[in-house]
C-alpha positions as CSV (number, residue, x, y, z in Angstrom):
1,M,102.6,97.0,93.7
2,L,101.7,98.5,97.0
3,F,99.3,95.7,97.9
4,S,101.1,92.7,96.5
5,M,102.7,92.2,100.0
6,L,99.3,92.0,101.6
7,H,98.5,88.6,100.3
8,A,101.5,86.9,101.8
9,P,101.0,84.5,104.7
10,C,100.4,86.1,108.0
11,S,103.4,84.3,109.5
12,M,105.9,86.5,107.5
13,P,108.3,88.5,109.7
14,A,107.1,92.0,110.6
15,T,110.1,93.6,109.2
16,R,109.0,92.7,105.7
17,F,105.7,94.6,106.0
18,L,107.4,97.8,104.7
19,T,109.6,96.3,101.9
20,L,107.3,96.9,99.0
21,P,105.9,100.2,100.1
22,L,109.4,101.5,100.5
23,A,110.3,100.2,97.0
24,L,107.2,101.9,95.7
25,T,108.2,105.1,97.4
26,F,111.6,105.0,95.7
27,L,110.1,104.5,92.3
28,L,107.6,107.3,92.8
29,A,110.4,109.6,94.0
30,M,112.4,108.7,90.8
31,H,109.3,109.4,88.7
32,L,108.8,112.8,90.3
33,C,112.4,113.8,90.0
34,S,112.6,112.7,86.4
35,G,109.7,114.9,85.5
36,T,111.3,118.2,86.5
37,A,111.7,119.1,82.9
38,V,107.9,119.1,82.5
39,A,106.8,120.4,85.8
40,Q,108.7,121.7,88.9
41,T,109.0,119.3,91.8
42,K,108.9,120.6,95.3
43,S,110.2,118.6,98.4
44,T,109.6,119.5,102.0
45,F,110.9,117.8,105.2
46,T,109.4,118.7,108.5
47,P,110.9,117.1,111.7
48,R,109.0,117.1,114.9
49,V,109.2,115.9,118.5
50,S,106.7,115.9,121.4
51,V,107.1,115.1,125.1
52,S,104.3,114.4,127.5
53,E,104.0,113.6,131.1
54,T,101.0,111.7,132.5
55,Y,100.0,110.5,135.9
56,D,97.8,107.4,135.9
57,D,96.2,106.3,139.2
58,N,95.1,102.9,137.7
59,I,97.5,101.8,135.0
60,D,95.8,98.4,134.4
61,L,92.3,99.6,134.8
62,D,91.8,97.0,137.5
63,P,89.2,98.0,140.1
64,D,90.5,95.5,142.7
65,N,94.3,96.1,142.4
66,E,95.0,99.8,141.4
67,D,98.6,100.6,140.5
68,S,99.7,104.2,139.8
69,D,102.7,105.7,138.1
70,W,104.1,108.7,136.2
71,I,104.5,108.1,132.5
72,T,106.8,110.1,130.2
73,V,106.3,109.7,126.5
74,V,108.9,111.0,124.0
75,S,107.8,110.9,120.3
76,P,110.2,112.0,117.6
77,G,109.2,111.9,114.0
78,G,109.2,113.6,110.6
79,N,107.2,114.2,107.5
80,F,108.5,114.2,104.0
81,L,106.4,115.7,101.2
82,L,107.3,115.4,97.5
83,E,105.0,117.0,95.0
84,S,104.7,118.1,91.4
85,Q,101.8,119.5,89.4
86,H,99.8,116.2,89.3
87,T,101.4,114.0,91.9
88,Q,101.9,114.2,95.7
89,L,103.9,111.7,97.7
90,T,103.9,111.8,101.6
91,L,106.1,109.8,104.0
92,D,105.4,110.1,107.7
93,Y,107.1,108.4,110.5
94,E,106.9,108.6,114.3
95,A,108.3,106.6,117.2
96,G,107.0,106.6,120.7
97,F,109.1,105.8,123.8
98,S,107.2,105.4,127.1
99,F,109.1,105.6,130.4
100,Y,107.5,104.6,133.7
101,A,108.9,106.3,136.8
102,Q,108.4,103.5,139.3
103,D,108.3,100.4,137.2
104,S,110.8,100.5,134.2
105,S,109.7,97.0,133.2
106,R,106.6,98.7,131.7
107,D,108.7,100.8,129.4
108,T,107.5,100.4,125.8
109,T,108.5,101.4,122.2
110,R,106.1,102.1,119.3
111,H,106.6,102.8,115.6
112,R,104.2,104.2,113.1
113,A,104.8,104.9,109.5
114,R,102.5,106.1,106.7
115,I,103.0,106.3,102.9
116,S,100.5,108.1,100.8
117,W,100.4,108.7,97.0
118,D,97.9,110.9,95.2
119,Q,98.0,111.0,91.4
120,L,95.8,113.0,89.0
121,L,95.1,110.6,86.1
122,A,92.9,112.8,84.0
123,E,90.8,116.0,84.5
124,H,88.3,114.4,86.8
125,W,90.0,111.2,87.9
126,R,92.4,110.7,90.8
127,L,94.2,107.6,92.2
128,N,95.0,107.3,95.9
129,L,97.3,104.7,97.5
130,N,97.8,104.6,101.3
131,N,99.7,102.3,103.5
132,I,99.9,102.6,107.3
133,F,102.2,100.3,109.4
134,S,102.5,100.2,113.2
135,R,104.6,98.1,115.5
136,S,104.1,98.1,119.2
137,E,104.8,96.2,122.4
138,D,102.4,98.3,124.4
139,P,99.7,96.2,126.1
140,I,97.2,99.0,125.6
141,T,95.5,99.1,122.2
142,V,94.2,102.5,121.1
143,E,91.9,102.9,118.0
144,D,90.4,106.3,117.1
145,D,91.7,107.8,120.3
146,R,89.9,105.2,122.4
147,I,91.4,102.4,124.5
148,T,89.9,99.2,123.0
149,D,91.9,96.5,124.7
150,I,94.5,95.9,127.5
151,S,96.5,92.8,127.4
152,N,98.4,91.1,130.2
153,D,101.4,90.2,128.0
154,R,104.0,92.4,126.3
155,E,104.5,90.6,123.0
156,V,105.2,92.6,119.8
157,E,102.3,93.3,117.6
158,S,102.4,94.6,114.1
159,R,99.5,96.0,112.1
160,N,99.3,97.0,108.4
161,T,96.5,98.7,106.5
162,G,96.7,99.2,102.8
163,E,94.1,101.0,100.7
164,A,93.7,101.9,97.1
165,S,90.9,104.1,95.7
166,L,89.8,105.6,92.4
167,N,88.0,109.0,92.7
168,W,85.8,110.6,90.1
169,Q,84.9,114.3,90.7
170,F,81.8,115.1,88.8
171,G,81.0,118.4,90.4
172,A,82.5,121.2,92.5
173,E,82.0,119.1,95.7
174,D,80.6,115.8,94.2
175,I,83.0,112.8,94.4
176,A,82.4,109.1,93.8
177,T,85.0,106.7,95.1
178,L,85.6,103.0,94.4
179,G,88.2,101.4,96.7
180,Y,89.8,98.3,98.2
181,R,91.3,98.0,101.7
182,N,93.4,95.2,103.3
183,R,94.1,94.8,107.0
184,L,96.8,92.6,108.5
185,L,97.5,91.8,112.2
186,N,100.6,89.9,113.1
187,S,101.1,89.2,116.8
188,D,103.6,87.2,118.9
189,S,101.1,86.9,121.7
190,D,99.4,83.6,122.4
191,Q,96.3,85.5,123.4
192,T,95.9,87.1,119.9
193,E,95.5,85.3,116.6
194,D,97.0,86.7,113.4
195,S,94.3,87.9,111.1
196,R,93.7,89.3,107.6
197,A,90.6,91.3,106.3
198,N,89.8,92.3,102.8
199,E,87.2,95.1,102.2
200,G,85.8,96.7,99.1
201,F,84.0,100.0,99.5
202,I,82.0,102.6,97.5
203,K,81.6,106.2,98.7
204,L,79.4,109.0,97.3
205,N,79.6,112.6,98.3
206,T,77.1,114.7,96.5
207,W,75.0,117.9,96.8
208,F,71.5,117.4,95.5
209,V,70.8,121.1,96.0
210,S,72.9,123.9,97.4
211,Q,71.4,123.5,100.9
212,F,71.6,119.7,101.2
213,G,74.6,117.5,100.8
């Protein structure tokens, strides 16, 4: 159910990216709450907020026309954890509001949401579902804490990554994983084309002897 949305045309509105993950979240929450007679369910909500101040002497990374400014970033968010004996559901959301001291036209807003479900199917088998959604009008693209692109326009860009994996634990630290991942990019920019990628993957973590993994 989580990934049925990922095969829709790329032209669908960005607001529909989260429809099915949220529906899945509701069903999982109902499942966990209905199982209180069998196993106790624990829920935890952790709000958070961070504020940062940065001075950038070359905002556009342009060696010929350097432009500097002070940037204030306010990032409120929260994490909701619902867990029982064999199930764990995590919801995480964070917004980012950037304010430029000298040029308010550069102010941007970002949203990032993550849904994660971990389910013990049998003694050595686990099912993991993850979905990460981000929406940004920031011209700077950051991946793995690295700036990978700077665009000249300010169009809204939405990214969605869904992943499902089946894990088999056949030793204390030995795990084999079979999974599928789908990536979607939906951009209003004329410089960026919408894209979709489908990936299958296999992982193996094993210790051949106690000294070598």
